[in-house]
C-alpha positions, 0 to 999 in steps of 0.5 A, spaced: 520 494 494 517 489 489 515 482 491 521 479 487 526 483 490 523 481 497 524 474 495 531 475 493 533 478 499 530 473 503 533 467 499 540 471 500 539 471 508 537 464 508 542 461 504 537 459 499 540 457 492 536 459 487 536 460 479 537 467 478 536 467 470 529 465 471 525 471 472 518 469 469 515 466 475 513 469 482 517 464 486 524 462 486 526 456 483 530 452 489 536 449 485 538 444 491 530 442 492 528 442 485 522 446 486 519 453 487 520 457 493 516 462 495 514 464 503 510 469 500 505 464 498 507 458 502 506 457 509 511 451 510 516 456 506 515 462 511 515 457 517 522 454 515 524 461 513 522 464 520 525 458 524 532 458 520 533 466 521 531 466 528 525 470 526 520 471 532 513 471 530 508 474 535 501 475 532 496 478 537 488 481 536 490 488 536 497 488 535 501 484 530 508 484 528 514 480 527 521 481 530 527 479 528 533 477 532 537 483 529 531 487 532 528 489 526 520 490 527 515 490 522 508 491 524 503 487 520 497 492 521 500 495 515 497 490 511 490 491 514 487 491 507 488 484 507 483 480 510 487 474 511 492 474 517 496 468 514 498 472 508 500 478 512 504 474 517 508 471 511 509 477 508 512 480 515 516 474 515 519 475 508 520 483 510 524 481 516 528 476 512 529 481 507 532 486 512 537 481 514 539 479 507 540 487 506 544 487 512 549 481 510 551 485 503 
């Protein structure tokens, strides 16, 4: 699944009203807030997404994973090629949120 699809499904889960006609930007234009929304790159957006959806974030030394309230678990160890644990954690949050978005269709 590409980043745009992940963001759109996560936005659906979180109720983010975004401009569906804009396909040029990596993030989504958040209509009600009047700014870009991209929890893949923005710590604040990722934290708000996790809190709003009830996503538990647990990061450990050897085992790193995100568990959603729907009990969908993603290991962020699959992102070991990324040296940045914050990037990996944001991506895991968005992937979990996207799964919640899929379930709501």
